C-alpha positions as CSV (number, residue, x, y, z in Angstrom):
1,M,10.5,-33.1,17.1
2,A,11.9,-34.6,20.2
3,P,9.5,-35.5,23.1
4,I,9.1,-32.6,25.5
5,R,9.3,-34.4,28.8
6,S,7.7,-37.3,30.5
7,L,4.4,-36.3,32.0
8,S,5.3,-38.3,35.1
9,G,8.0,-35.7,35.8
10,L,5.6,-32.8,35.9
11,T,4.3,-31.5,39.2
12,G,1.9,-28.8,40.3
13,K,5.0,-26.6,40.7
14,T,6.4,-27.2,37.2
15,Q,6.6,-23.9,35.4
16,V,5.2,-23.9,31.9
17,L,7.1,-21.9,29.4
18,G,6.5,-21.8,25.6
19,I,6.3,-20.2,22.2
20,I,3.1,-19.1,20.4
21,G,2.9,-19.3,16.6
22,H,1.2,-20.8,13.6
23,P,2.5,-22.9,12.1
24,I,4.7,-23.9,15.1
25,I,5.7,-27.4,14.3
26,H,8.9,-26.3,12.7
27,S,10.2,-24.5,15.8
28,L,13.4,-25.9,17.2
29,S,12.9,-23.9,20.4
30,P,11.1,-26.6,22.5
31,P,13.7,-29.3,22.2
32,M,16.6,-26.9,22.7
33,Q,15.0,-25.1,25.7
34,N,13.9,-28.4,27.3
35,A,17.4,-29.9,27.0
36,A,18.8,-26.8,28.7
37,L,16.2,-26.8,31.4
38,Q,16.8,-30.5,32.1
39,E,20.6,-30.1,32.1
40,L,20.3,-27.2,34.6
41,G,17.8,-29.1,36.8
42,I,15.1,-26.5,36.4
43,D,11.5,-27.7,37.1
44,S,10.1,-26.2,33.9
45,V,8.8,-27.4,30.5
46,Y,8.9,-25.5,27.3
47,V,6.0,-26.2,24.9
48,P,4.8,-25.0,21.5
49,F,1.3,-23.5,21.4
50,S,-0.3,-23.5,18.0
51,V,-2.4,-20.4,17.9
52,E,-4.1,-19.0,14.8
53,P,-3.2,-15.4,14.1
54,N,-6.8,-14.2,14.8
55,Q,-6.7,-16.0,18.2
56,V,-3.5,-14.6,19.6
57,E,-5.2,-11.9,21.7
58,A,-7.5,-14.5,23.3
59,A,-4.7,-17.0,23.8
60,I,-2.6,-14.4,25.6
61,A,-5.6,-13.4,27.8
62,G,-6.1,-17.1,28.7
63,L,-2.4,-17.4,29.6
64,W,-2.6,-14.3,31.8
65,A,-5.7,-15.8,33.5
66,L,-3.7,-19.0,34.3
67,G,-1.1,-16.9,36.0
């Protein structure tokens, strides 16, 4: 999988987008979405979140808490 983005390019205003799944390593979404975001100059990063099926509800609650 291609690197997501250099951490030095992330700011407090960088929007975090992503995909939840398990297993998630096979997903082609992060490199495709990050290439598009970078090409469009959008300050966002798209990351895979590996979440076990029995933890999905807790993971989503945690994401909501982050805003």
